[in-house]
BALOBA-1460 file (C-alpha; in Angstrom, 3 decimals):
// residues 383
<rec num="1" residu="m" x="0.000" y="0.000" z="0.000"/>
<rec num="2" residu="k" x="2.819" y="2.415" z="0.816"/>
<rec num="3" residu="t" x="4.499" y="1.678" z="-2.504"/>
<rec num="4" residu="f" x="1.236" y="2.202" z="-4.386"/>
<rec num="5" residu="a" x="0.715" y="5.539" z="-2.647"/>
<rec num="6" residu="l" x="4.310" y="6.555" z="-3.427"/>
<rec num="7" residu="v" x="3.949" y="5.711" z="-7.136"/>
<rec num="8" residu="c" x="0.647" y="7.551" z="-7.462"/>
<rec num="9" residu="g" x="1.918" y="10.553" z="-5.548"/>
<rec num="10" residu="m" x="5.107" y="10.836" z="-7.564"/>
<rec num="11" residu="g" x="3.152" y="10.381" z="-10.798"/>
<rec num="12" residu="v" x="0.987" y="13.381" z="-9.953"/>
<rec num="13" residu="v" x="4.022" y="15.420" z="-8.863"/>
<rec num="14" residu="v" x="6.154" y="14.782" z="-11.939"/>
<rec num="15" residu="v" x="3.319" y="15.339" z="-14.451"/>
<rec num="16" residu="y" x="1.879" y="18.429" z="-12.789"/>
<rec num="17" residu="s" x="5.304" y="20.020" z="-12.140"/>
<rec num="18" residu="t" x="6.368" y="19.380" z="-15.759"/>
<rec num="19" residu="l" x="3.168" y="20.932" z="-17.123"/>
<rec num="20" residu="l" x="3.727" y="24.030" z="-14.995"/>
<rec num="21" residu="a" x="7.422" y="24.213" z="-15.912"/>
<rec num="22" residu="t" x="6.666" y="23.890" z="-19.625"/>
<rec num="23" residu="g" x="4.601" y="27.083" z="-19.497"/>
<rec num="24" residu="n" x="7.420" y="28.951" z="-17.725"/>
<rec num="25" residu="q" x="10.257" y="27.649" z="-19.942"/>
<rec num="26" residu="p" x="9.473" y="28.698" z="-23.538"/>
<rec num="27" residu="d" x="12.674" y="27.143" z="-24.853"/>
<rec num="28" residu="a" x="11.749" y="23.711" z="-23.494"/>
<rec num="29" residu="r" x="10.244" y="20.977" z="-25.634"/>
<rec num="30" residu="p" x="6.449" y="20.774" z="-25.246"/>
<rec num="31" residu="l" x="5.190" y="17.770" z="-23.315"/>
<rec num="32" residu="d" x="4.115" y="15.207" z="-25.931"/>
<rec num="33" residu="l" x="3.223" y="11.512" z="-25.872"/>
<rec num="34" residu="a" x="6.869" y="10.483" z="-25.531"/>
<rec num="35" residu="g" x="7.251" y="12.883" z="-22.603"/>
<rec num="36" residu="y" x="4.197" y="11.450" z="-20.853"/>
<rec num="37" residu="v" x="5.609" y="7.948" z="-21.346"/>
<rec num="38" residu="l" x="8.932" y="8.966" z="-19.835"/>
<rec num="39" residu="l" x="7.214" y="10.610" z="-16.868"/>
<rec num="40" residu="a" x="5.106" y="7.484" z="-16.367"/>
<rec num="41" residu="v" x="8.213" y="5.283" z="-16.456"/>
<rec num="42" residu="a" x="9.950" y="7.575" z="-13.937"/>
<rec num="43" residu="a" x="7.037" y="7.240" z="-11.508"/>
<rec num="44" residu="l" x="6.210" y="3.567" z="-12.134"/>
<rec num="45" residu="g" x="9.857" y="2.579" z="-11.666"/>
<rec num="46" residu="l" x="9.382" y="3.162" z="-7.933"/>
<rec num="47" residu="a" x="7.100" y="0.114" z="-7.849"/>
<rec num="48" residu="w" x="10.272" y="-2.085" z="-7.822"/>
<rec num="49" residu="l" x="11.707" y="-0.457" z="-4.708"/>
<rec num="50" residu="p" x="10.612" y="-3.111" z="-2.176"/>
<rec num="51" residu="r" x="11.773" y="-6.046" z="-4.306"/>
<rec num="52" residu="d" x="14.719" y="-4.715" z="-6.307"/>
<rec num="53" residu="p" x="15.880" y="-1.157" z="-5.611"/>
<rec num="54" residu="v" x="18.561" y="-1.417" z="-8.327"/>
<rec num="55" residu="a" x="15.943" y="-2.128" z="-11.001"/>
<rec num="56" residu="a" x="13.924" y="0.824" z="-9.726"/>
<rec num="57" residu="l" x="17.034" y="3.005" z="-9.922"/>
<rec num="58" residu="v" x="17.740" y="1.940" z="-13.517"/>
<rec num="59" residu="a" x="14.181" y="2.726" z="-14.627"/>
<rec num="60" residu="c" x="13.878" y="6.055" z="-12.820"/>
<rec num="61" residu="a" x="17.392" y="7.309" z="-13.650"/>
<rec num="62" residu="g" x="17.048" y="6.264" z="-17.294"/>
<rec num="63" residu="a" x="13.717" y="8.056" z="-17.661"/>
<rec num="64" residu="a" x="15.139" y="11.189" z="-15.995"/>
<rec num="65" residu="a" x="18.194" y="11.172" z="-18.280"/>
<rec num="66" residu="l" x="16.027" y="10.860" z="-21.386"/>
<rec num="67" residu="c" x="13.820" y="13.728" z="-20.193"/>
<rec num="68" residu="f" x="16.950" y="15.856" z="-19.870"/>
<rec num="69" residu="v" x="18.372" y="14.779" z="-23.227"/>
<rec num="70" residu="q" x="15.062" y="15.367" z="-25.032"/>
<rec num="71" residu="g" x="14.931" y="18.909" z="-23.689"/>
<rec num="72" residu="y" x="11.749" y="18.762" z="-21.691"/>
<rec num="73" residu="a" x="11.220" y="21.475" z="-19.107"/>
<rec num="74" residu="y" x="13.187" y="21.144" z="-15.902"/>
<rec num="75" residu="a" x="10.771" y="19.869" z="-13.258"/>
<rec num="76" residu="f" x="10.441" y="17.209" z="-10.567"/>
<rec num="77" residu="w" x="10.835" y="14.282" z="-12.998"/>
<rec num="78" residu="c" x="14.242" y="13.715" z="-11.353"/>
<rec num="79" residu="a" x="12.666" y="13.174" z="-7.903"/>
<rec num="80" residu="p" x="11.901" y="9.427" z="-8.412"/>
<rec num="81" residu="a" x="15.540" y="8.857" z="-9.415"/>
<rec num="82" residu="l" x="16.750" y="10.554" z="-6.228"/>
<rec num="83" residu="i" x="14.400" y="8.382" z="-4.179"/>
<rec num="84" residu="a" x="15.740" y="5.279" z="-5.930"/>
<rec num="85" residu="v" x="19.352" y="6.344" z="-5.237"/>
<rec num="86" residu="f" x="18.567" y="6.683" z="-1.536"/>
<rec num="87" residu="a" x="16.741" y="3.339" z="-1.432"/>
<rec num="88" residu="a" x="19.543" y="1.441" z="-3.203"/>
<rec num="89" residu="i" x="22.292" y="2.754" z="-0.909"/>
<rec num="90" residu="d" x="20.152" y="2.291" z="2.197"/>
<rec num="91" residu="a" x="19.436" y="-1.320" z="1.174"/>
<rec num="92" residu="g" x="23.162" y="-2.070" z="1.063"/>
<rec num="93" residu="r" x="23.531" y="-1.895" z="-2.730"/>
<rec num="94" residu="r" x="26.140" y="0.810" z="-2.352"/>
<rec num="95" residu="a" x="27.973" y="0.295" z="-5.649"/>
<rec num="96" residu="a" x="24.777" y="0.453" z="-7.682"/>
<rec num="97" residu="g" x="23.479" y="3.401" z="-5.671"/>
<rec num="98" residu="w" x="26.588" y="5.509" z="-6.069"/>
<rec num="99" residu="a" x="26.856" y="4.536" z="-9.736"/>
<rec num="100" residu="g" x="23.312" y="5.791" z="-10.217"/>
<rec num="101" residu="a" x="24.161" y="9.010" z="-8.396"/>
<rec num="102" residu="a" x="27.224" y="9.510" z="-10.602"/>
<rec num="103" residu="f" x="25.134" y="8.847" z="-13.714"/>
<rec num="104" residu="l" x="22.571" y="11.457" z="-12.680"/>
<rec num="105" residu="v" x="25.365" y="14.029" z="-12.341"/>
<rec num="106" residu="a" x="27.260" y="12.933" z="-15.469"/>
<rec num="107" residu="v" x="24.321" y="13.453" z="-17.838"/>
<rec num="108" residu="p" x="23.807" y="17.198" z="-17.182"/>
<rec num="109" residu="l" x="27.590" y="17.636" z="-16.820"/>
<rec num="110" residu="t" x="28.038" y="16.251" z="-20.322"/>
<rec num="111" residu="g" x="25.457" y="18.717" z="-21.624"/>
<rec num="112" residu="a" x="27.191" y="21.588" z="-19.848"/>
<rec num="113" residu="i" x="30.524" y="20.600" z="-21.371"/>
<rec num="114" residu="a" x="29.005" y="20.303" z="-24.842"/>
<rec num="115" residu="h" x="27.326" y="23.682" z="-24.533"/>
<rec num="116" residu="p" x="29.345" y="25.587" z="-21.935"/>
<rec num="117" residu="s" x="27.781" y="28.503" z="-20.115"/>
<rec num="118" residu="a" x="27.927" y="29.927" z="-16.631"/>
<rec num="119" residu="d" x="24.273" y="29.137" z="-15.930"/>
<rec num="120" residu="r" x="24.692" y="25.528" z="-17.027"/>
<rec num="121" residu="l" x="27.810" y="25.023" z="-14.894"/>
<rec num="122" residu="v" x="26.138" y="26.581" z="-11.833"/>
<rec num="123" residu="g" x="23.119" y="24.365" z="-12.396"/>
<rec num="124" residu="v" x="25.289" y="21.259" z="-12.625"/>
<rec num="125" residu="v" x="27.087" y="22.152" z="-9.385"/>
<rec num="126" residu="i" x="23.791" y="22.740" z="-7.576"/>
<rec num="127" residu="w" x="22.397" y="19.486" z="-8.975"/>
<rec num="128" residu="a" x="25.527" y="17.535" z="-7.889"/>
<rec num="129" residu="l" x="25.197" y="18.936" z="-4.378"/>
<rec num="130" residu="l" x="21.549" y="17.919" z="-4.305"/>
<rec num="131" residu="v" x="22.415" y="14.358" z="-5.360"/>
<rec num="132" residu="l" x="25.114" y="14.235" z="-2.672"/>
<rec num="133" residu="v" x="22.659" y="15.528" z="-0.063"/>
<rec num="134" residu="v" x="20.398" y="12.584" z="-0.938"/>
<rec num="135" residu="a" x="23.098" y="9.897" z="-1.153"/>
<rec num="136" residu="q" x="25.067" y="10.751" z="1.979"/>
<rec num="137" residu="p" x="22.131" y="10.410" z="4.448"/>
<rec num="138" residu="a" x="21.433" y="7.042" z="2.825"/>
<rec num="139" residu="e" x="24.983" y="5.980" z="3.747"/>
<rec num="140" residu="v" x="24.452" y="7.188" z="7.306"/>
<rec num="141" residu="s" x="21.159" y="5.319" z="7.543"/>
<rec num="142" residu="r" x="22.722" y="2.125" z="6.191"/>
<rec num="143" residu="a" x="25.731" y="2.380" z="8.511"/>
<rec num="144" residu="r" x="23.495" y="2.974" z="11.538"/>
<rec num="145" residu="r" x="21.345" y="-0.016" z="10.681"/>
<rec num="146" residu="d" x="24.408" y="-2.234" z="10.123"/>
<rec num="147" residu="h" x="25.874" y="-1.075" z="13.425"/>
<rec num="148" residu="t" x="22.636" y="-1.858" z="15.213"/>
<rec num="149" residu="a" x="22.458" y="-5.295" z="13.598"/>
<rec num="150" residu="e" x="26.081" y="-5.999" z="14.557"/>
<rec num="151" residu="a" x="25.459" y="-4.893" z="18.139"/>
<rec num="152" residu="e" x="22.406" y="-7.149" z="18.339"/>
<rec num="153" residu="r" x="24.399" y="-10.051" z="16.897"/>
<rec num="154" residu="r" x="27.195" y="-9.558" z="19.412"/>
<rec num="155" residu="a" x="24.677" y="-9.325" z="22.235"/>
<rec num="156" residu="a" x="23.054" y="-12.552" z="21.061"/>
<rec num="157" residu="d" x="26.482" y="-14.239" z="20.830"/>
<rec num="158" residu="a" x="27.376" y="-13.038" z="24.321"/>
<rec num="159" residu="e" x="24.071" y="-14.313" z="25.711"/>
<rec num="160" residu="r" x="24.575" y="-17.644" z="23.984"/>
<rec num="161" residu="t" x="28.110" y="-17.848" z="25.390"/>
<rec num="162" residu="r" x="26.822" y="-17.132" z="28.902"/>
<rec num="163" residu="e" x="24.176" y="-19.820" z="28.525"/>
<rec num="164" residu="e" x="26.727" y="-22.327" z="27.247"/>
<rec num="165" residu="e" x="29.085" y="-21.493" z="30.115"/>
<rec num="166" residu="a" x="26.280" y="-21.905" z="32.644"/>
<rec num="167" residu="l" x="25.335" y="-25.227" z="31.063"/>
<rec num="168" residu="r" x="28.949" y="-26.387" z="31.108"/>
<rec num="169" residu="r" x="29.329" y="-25.497" z="34.780"/>
<rec num="170" residu="a" x="26.067" y="-27.266" z="35.577"/>
<rec num="171" residu="q" x="27.266" y="-30.353" z="33.723"/>
<rec num="172" residu="e" x="30.567" y="-30.293" z="35.580"/>
<rec num="173" residu="e" x="28.761" y="-30.047" z="38.898"/>
<rec num="174" residu="r" x="26.444" y="-32.895" z="37.952"/>
<rec num="175" residu="l" x="29.419" y="-35.112" z="37.152"/>
<rec num="176" residu="r" x="31.186" y="-34.145" z="40.376"/>
<rec num="177" residu="v" x="28.112" y="-34.957" z="42.434"/>
<rec num="178" residu="a" x="27.553" y="-38.230" z="40.561"/>
<rec num="179" residu="r" x="31.178" y="-39.272" z="41.008"/>
<rec num="180" residu="e" x="31.284" y="-38.483" z="44.705"/>
<rec num="181" residu="l" x="27.900" y="-40.101" z="45.274"/>
<rec num="182" residu="h" x="29.071" y="-43.259" z="43.557"/>
<rec num="183" residu="d" x="32.552" y="-43.346" z="45.100"/>
<rec num="184" residu="v" x="31.600" y="-42.509" z="48.682"/>
<rec num="185" residu="t" x="28.015" y="-43.472" z="49.373"/>
<rec num="186" residu="s" x="27.970" y="-46.570" z="47.165"/>
<rec num="187" residu="h" x="31.015" y="-47.963" z="48.924"/>
<rec num="188" residu="t" x="29.561" y="-47.353" z="52.378"/>
<rec num="189" residu="i" x="26.187" y="-48.887" z="51.562"/>
<rec num="190" residu="s" x="27.848" y="-51.951" z="50.006"/>
<rec num="191" residu="v" x="29.808" y="-52.528" z="53.225"/>
<rec num="192" residu="i" x="26.637" y="-52.125" z="55.299"/>
<rec num="193" residu="a" x="24.738" y="-54.653" z="53.178"/>
<rec num="194" residu="l" x="27.564" y="-57.199" z="53.336"/>
<rec num="195" residu="h" x="28.098" y="-56.955" z="57.089"/>
<rec num="196" residu="a" x="24.359" y="-57.033" z="57.721"/>
<rec num="197" residu="a" x="24.152" y="-60.333" z="55.835"/>
<rec num="198" residu="v" x="27.122" y="-61.763" z="57.779"/>
<rec num="199" residu="a" x="25.655" y="-60.601" z="61.087"/>
<rec num="200" residu="a" x="22.252" y="-62.074" z="60.273"/>
<rec num="201" residu="e" x="23.788" y="-65.465" z="59.515"/>
<rec num="202" residu="a" x="25.888" y="-65.328" z="62.690"/>
<rec num="203" residu="v" x="22.840" y="-64.482" z="64.814"/>
<rec num="204" residu="t" x="20.894" y="-67.342" z="63.242"/>
<rec num="205" residu="r" x="23.703" y="-69.876" z="63.794"/>
<rec num="206" residu="a" x="24.136" y="-68.763" z="67.388"/>
<rec num="207" residu="g" x="20.429" y="-69.080" z="68.076"/>
<rec num="208" residu="g" x="20.135" y="-65.418" z="68.867"/>
<rec num="209" residu="p" x="16.909" y="-63.408" z="69.170"/>
<rec num="210" residu="p" x="14.798" y="-63.654" z="65.998"/>
<rec num="211" residu="e" x="14.108" y="-59.936" z="66.270"/>
<rec num="212" residu="a" x="17.813" y="-59.219" z="65.768"/>
<rec num="213" residu="a" x="18.011" y="-61.473" z="62.714"/>
<rec num="214" residu="a" x="14.889" y="-59.865" z="61.257"/>
<rec num="215" residu="a" x="16.267" y="-56.379" z="61.868"/>
<rec num="216" residu="l" x="19.516" y="-57.282" z="60.153"/>
<rec num="217" residu="q" x="17.594" y="-58.680" z="57.185"/>
<rec num="218" residu="v" x="15.691" y="-55.385" z="56.960"/>
<rec num="219" residu="i" x="19.002" y="-53.499" z="56.990"/>
<rec num="220" residu="r" x="20.329" y="-55.747" z="54.246"/>
<rec num="221" residu="a" x="17.212" y="-55.335" z="52.070"/>
<rec num="222" residu="s" x="17.126" y="-51.581" z="52.625"/>
<rec num="223" residu="s" x="20.770" y="-51.286" z="51.664"/>
<rec num="224" residu="r" x="20.151" y="-53.110" z="48.411"/>
<rec num="225" residu="q" x="17.129" y="-50.912" z="47.693"/>
<rec num="226" residu="a" x="19.243" y="-47.841" z="48.366"/>
<rec num="227" residu="m" x="21.853" y="-49.093" z="45.882"/>
<rec num="228" residu="t" x="19.168" y="-49.574" z="43.235"/>
<rec num="229" residu="e" x="17.769" y="-46.101" z="43.775"/>
<rec num="230" residu="m" x="21.259" y="-44.617" z="43.745"/>
<rec num="231" residu="k" x="21.923" y="-46.136" z="40.326"/>
<rec num="232" residu="t" x="18.753" y="-44.452" z="39.070"/>
<rec num="233" residu="i" x="19.948" y="-41.112" z="40.415"/>
<rec num="234" residu="l" x="23.361" y="-41.605" z="38.832"/>
<rec num="235" residu="g" x="21.694" y="-42.309" z="35.497"/>
<rec num="236" residu="i" x="19.938" y="-38.950" z="35.772"/>
<rec num="237" residu="l" x="23.048" y="-37.030" z="36.792"/>
<rec num="238" residu="r" x="25.529" y="-38.466" z="34.296"/>
<rec num="239" residu="p" x="24.031" y="-38.341" z="30.749"/>
<rec num="240" residu="t" x="25.262" y="-34.855" z="29.790"/>
<rec num="241" residu="a" x="28.162" y="-34.545" z="32.178"/>
<rec num="242" residu="a" x="31.555" y="-33.901" z="30.591"/>
<rec num="243" residu="g" x="34.128" y="-33.685" z="33.338"/>
<rec num="244" residu="a" x="34.576" y="-31.542" z="36.437"/>
<rec num="245" residu="g" x="37.265" y="-30.528" z="38.863"/>
<rec num="246" residu="e" x="37.360" y="-30.932" z="42.627"/>
<rec num="247" residu="r" x="36.472" y="-27.928" z="44.744"/>
<rec num="248" residu="q" x="37.285" y="-28.965" z="48.317"/>
<rec num="249" residu="p" x="39.901" y="-30.996" z="50.219"/>
<rec num="250" residu="q" x="39.416" y="-34.725" z="49.749"/>
<rec num="251" residu="p" x="41.014" y="-37.890" z="51.150"/>
<rec num="252" residu="g" x="44.237" y="-39.129" z="49.658"/>
<rec num="253" residu="a" x="46.945" y="-41.772" z="49.889"/>
<rec num="254" residu="a" x="47.341" y="-41.205" z="53.643"/>
<rec num="255" residu="q" x="43.840" y="-42.610" z="54.210"/>
<rec num="256" residu="l" x="44.466" y="-45.865" z="52.321"/>
<rec num="257" residu="p" x="45.217" y="-47.933" z="55.482"/>
<rec num="258" residu="a" x="41.864" y="-46.967" z="56.983"/>
<rec num="259" residu="l" x="40.134" y="-47.691" z="53.679"/>
<rec num="260" residu="a" x="41.749" y="-51.135" z="53.460"/>
<rec num="261" residu="g" x="40.729" y="-51.925" z="57.031"/>
<rec num="262" residu="s" x="37.067" y="-51.157" z="56.361"/>
<rec num="263" residu="a" x="36.798" y="-52.812" z="52.947"/>
<rec num="264" residu="g" x="34.679" y="-55.753" z="54.118"/>
<rec num="265" residu="l" x="37.244" y="-58.419" z="53.133"/>
<rec num="266" residu="p" x="40.946" y="-59.036" z="53.912"/>
<rec num="267" residu="v" x="43.084" y="-56.432" z="52.152"/>
<rec num="268" residu="t" x="46.856" y="-56.120" z="52.201"/>
<rec num="269" residu="l" x="48.417" y="-52.728" z="51.572"/>
<rec num="270" residu="e" x="52.007" y="-52.410" z="50.346"/>
<rec num="271" residu="v" x="53.788" y="-49.112" z="49.755"/>
<rec num="272" residu="a" x="57.017" y="-49.030" z="47.745"/>
<rec num="273" residu="g" x="59.351" y="-46.129" z="47.074"/>
<rec num="274" residu="a" x="59.978" y="-42.933" z="48.985"/>
<rec num="275" residu="r" x="56.734" y="-41.465" z="50.275"/>
<rec num="276" residu="r" x="56.098" y="-37.854" z="49.320"/>
<rec num="277" residu="d" x="53.251" y="-35.384" z="49.055"/>
<rec num="278" residu="l" x="51.274" y="-35.799" z="45.864"/>
<rec num="279" residu="p" x="49.430" y="-33.098" z="43.910"/>
<rec num="280" residu="p" x="45.851" y="-32.799" z="45.216"/>
<rec num="281" residu="v" x="44.273" y="-34.163" z="42.025"/>
<rec num="282" residu="v" x="46.601" y="-37.171" z="41.965"/>
<rec num="283" residu="d" x="46.269" y="-37.759" z="45.709"/>
<rec num="284" residu="l" x="42.488" y="-37.845" z="45.475"/>
<rec num="285" residu="a" x="42.603" y="-40.025" z="42.348"/>
<rec num="286" residu="v" x="44.747" y="-42.610" z="44.155"/>
<rec num="287" residu="y" x="42.248" y="-42.854" z="46.993"/>
<rec num="288" residu="r" x="39.179" y="-42.997" z="44.745"/>
<rec num="289" residu="i" x="40.717" y="-45.630" z="42.451"/>
<rec num="290" residu="v" x="41.453" y="-47.909" z="45.408"/>
<rec num="291" residu="q" x="38.046" y="-47.225" z="46.899"/>
<rec num="292" residu="e" x="36.210" y="-48.026" z="43.662"/>
<rec num="293" residu="a" x="38.323" y="-51.112" z="42.977"/>
<rec num="294" residu="l" x="37.684" y="-52.530" z="46.462"/>
<rec num="295" residu="t" x="33.977" y="-51.749" z="46.171"/>
<rec num="296" residu="n" x="33.774" y="-53.637" z="42.894"/>
<rec num="297" residu="t" x="35.730" y="-56.518" z="44.414"/>
<rec num="298" residu="l" x="33.285" y="-56.711" z="47.262"/>
<rec num="299" residu="r" x="30.194" y="-56.449" z="45.094"/>
<rec num="300" residu="h" x="31.042" y="-58.353" z="41.923"/>
<rec num="301" residu="a" x="34.201" y="-60.468" z="42.148"/>
<rec num="302" residu="a" x="33.272" y="-63.156" z="44.700"/>
<rec num="303" residu="a" x="36.814" y="-62.670" z="46.028"/>
<rec num="304" residu="t" x="38.229" y="-63.750" z="49.400"/>
<rec num="305" residu="r" x="41.074" y="-61.265" z="49.536"/>
<rec num="306" residu="a" x="42.564" y="-58.259" z="47.749"/>
<rec num="307" residu="a" x="45.959" y="-56.610" z="47.534"/>
<rec num="308" residu="v" x="46.734" y="-52.916" z="47.101"/>
<rec num="309" residu="t" x="50.172" y="-51.787" z="45.957"/>
<rec num="310" residu="l" x="51.167" y="-48.113" z="45.916"/>
<rec num="311" residu="t" x="54.496" y="-47.412" z="44.240"/>
<rec num="312" residu="y" x="56.192" y="-43.992" z="44.313"/>
<rec num="313" residu="e" x="58.258" y="-43.572" z="41.141"/>
<rec num="314" residu="p" x="60.618" y="-40.627" z="40.461"/>
<rec num="315" residu="d" x="58.085" y="-38.720" z="38.385"/>
<rec num="316" residu="a" x="54.871" y="-40.644" z="38.934"/>
<rec num="317" residu="v" x="52.883" y="-42.842" z="41.257"/>
<rec num="318" residu="r" x="51.406" y="-46.227" z="40.381"/>
<rec num="319" residu="v" x="48.495" y="-47.827" z="42.183"/>
<rec num="320" residu="r" x="47.493" y="-51.441" z="41.627"/>
<rec num="321" residu="v" x="44.562" y="-53.358" z="43.094"/>
<rec num="322" residu="e" x="44.298" y="-57.119" z="42.577"/>
<rec num="323" residu="d" x="41.917" y="-59.748" z="43.889"/>
<rec num="324" residu="d" x="41.449" y="-63.503" z="43.650"/>
<rec num="325" residu="g" x="37.876" y="-63.309" z="42.377"/>
<rec num="326" residu="a" x="36.058" y="-64.205" z="39.187"/>
<rec num="327" residu="g" x="37.967" y="-61.864" z="36.904"/>
<rec num="328" residu="a" x="36.516" y="-59.969" z="33.946"/>
<rec num="329" residu="a" x="34.572" y="-62.820" z="32.314"/>
<rec num="330" residu="p" x="30.805" y="-63.032" z="33.045"/>
<rec num="331" residu="a" x="30.087" y="-65.102" z="36.123"/>
<rec num="332" residu="s" x="27.254" y="-67.597" z="36.454"/>
<rec num="333" residu="p" x="24.027" y="-65.954" z="37.577"/>
<rec num="334" residu="g" x="23.472" y="-66.431" z="41.282"/>
<rec num="335" residu="p" x="20.820" y="-65.543" z="43.791"/>
<rec num="336" residu="e" x="22.383" y="-62.148" z="44.371"/>
<rec num="337" residu="p" x="21.509" y="-59.560" z="41.653"/>
<rec num="338" residu="e" x="24.749" y="-57.710" z="42.167"/>
<rec num="339" residu="q" x="26.750" y="-60.873" z="41.371"/>
<rec num="340" residu="a" x="25.195" y="-61.417" z="37.938"/>
<rec num="341" residu="h" x="28.263" y="-59.880" z="36.293"/>
<rec num="342" residu="a" x="31.945" y="-60.014" z="37.016"/>
<rec num="343" residu="r" x="33.506" y="-56.713" z="37.767"/>
<rec num="344" residu="g" x="34.820" y="-56.153" z="34.256"/>
<rec num="345" residu="q" x="31.213" y="-55.945" z="33.061"/>
<rec num="346" residu="a" x="29.604" y="-54.671" z="36.242"/>
<rec num="347" residu="q" x="26.550" y="-52.521" z="35.987"/>
<rec num="348" residu="g" x="26.962" y="-48.889" z="36.981"/>
<rec num="349" residu="h" x="29.509" y="-46.172" z="36.380"/>
<rec num="350" residu="g" x="32.460" y="-47.227" z="38.570"/>
<rec num="351" residu="l" x="35.025" y="-47.994" z="35.882"/>
<rec num="352" residu="t" x="33.829" y="-44.997" z="33.855"/>
<rec num="353" residu="g" x="34.402" y="-42.648" z="36.778"/>
<rec num="354" residu="m" x="37.769" y="-44.266" z="37.475"/>
<rec num="355" residu="a" x="38.871" y="-43.725" z="33.876"/>
<rec num="356" residu="e" x="37.693" y="-40.121" z="34.005"/>
<rec num="357" residu="r" x="39.742" y="-39.448" z="37.127"/>
<rec num="358" residu="v" x="42.887" y="-40.958" z="35.647"/>
<rec num="359" residu="a" x="42.437" y="-39.046" z="32.368"/>
<rec num="360" residu="a" x="41.877" y="-35.784" z="34.255"/>
<rec num="361" residu="a" x="45.208" y="-36.295" z="36.036"/>
<rec num="362" residu="g" x="46.987" y="-37.059" z="32.745"/>
<rec num="363" residu="g" x="47.617" y="-40.710" z="33.587"/>
<rec num="364" residu="r" x="46.927" y="-44.156" z="32.147"/>
<rec num="365" residu="l" x="44.522" y="-46.840" z="33.350"/>
<rec num="366" residu="s" x="44.313" y="-50.524" z="32.518"/>
<rec num="367" residu="t" x="41.786" y="-53.014" z="33.863"/>
<rec num="368" residu="g" x="41.267" y="-56.705" z="33.238"/>
<rec num="369" residu="d" x="42.196" y="-60.177" z="34.342"/>
<rec num="370" residu="g" x="45.287" y="-60.549" z="36.479"/>
<rec num="371" residu="p" x="48.163" y="-62.842" z="35.419"/>
<rec num="372" residu="a" x="47.268" y="-65.329" z="38.177"/>
<rec num="373" residu="g" x="43.506" y="-64.954" z="37.852"/>
<rec num="374" residu="g" x="41.170" y="-62.547" z="39.501"/>
<rec num="375" residu="f" x="40.831" y="-58.942" z="38.446"/>
<rec num="376" residu="r" x="43.463" y="-56.198" z="38.299"/>
<rec num="377" residu="v" x="43.198" y="-52.408" z="38.217"/>
<rec num="378" residu="d" x="46.462" y="-50.679" z="37.318"/>
<rec num="379" residu="a" x="46.728" y="-46.880" z="37.186"/>
<rec num="380" residu="w" x="49.791" y="-44.759" z="36.436"/>
<rec num="381" residu="l" x="49.596" y="-41.072" z="37.389"/>
<rec num="382" residu="p" x="52.265" y="-38.412" z="36.777"/>
<rec num="383" residu="a" x="53.293" y="-36.735" z="40.017"/>
């Protein structure tokens, strides 16, 4: 609708102004059929502005140039061409817009050179200034719009970066919580379930109170239920997690004797090499690797004993956990759900978390059957 109004308005302006100018310029060519056609083309060319401002510029500037060359009276038939110049530059078609502006100045300049006179030269200068006054604001408008678009793009990029950073931090925290929940709570609950079962059998063999045996069975069943629910929670926390760092002091190699003593089965601990303080990340990784390995031994390996070896090398530390259990091959299904797999194929995220810790510390991890049977976890960490 705006374009239609513009075309109609400019059509009235160019025709009426030319009719008036023809009466005041006796030397001008009278407005004939060809003149009306050119004026119509000049006005109708604006209809292309929304779709193709360059095409509109070609039509309007060409009609204006022909009106000048044919000697029609000077009037507002150049106005549509000026509008098209502004629209082309403002739309980002700068080369075409400025070429059109130069063309509009070159046509009367050529006439002034062919027929030199002071009036013609003054008219060309005034006309060139008028074209410049139209083209330059178009450049300002285009530059302002481009600047605004660039600022909006940068703001959108910054917002997207903030959202991605927040998501990354949330994922890191989810992984940290999942790892600590698995490493700490899972180990403790496994020990509770095992000792509750042993205590229940001891009470039964000793002919103790049935209430005590029943209570121990409840503890055992509740512990197993807690383990099942914890695995569900870990499945929710882990899917999008991609690694996280530790944020508070954690246990390390110094706590390994206490960990071995509370493992729920006989564990021997051997330390080789000169003891020294380890970097916090490595120190924590050593503890968590042993903790996870002993937990898996207790839950999945059907082992009777385990051995932990911590070796201090000149530029690294090596931790090895071995047991005499079923090894990595699938074990025969038994009455206990948690014994349906050997540790190498155990359900859960223990070995995944162990590998993540070792990788985060820049070390190497290998797991699998030991040379004399059972299962072995061997981690090398630079320190």
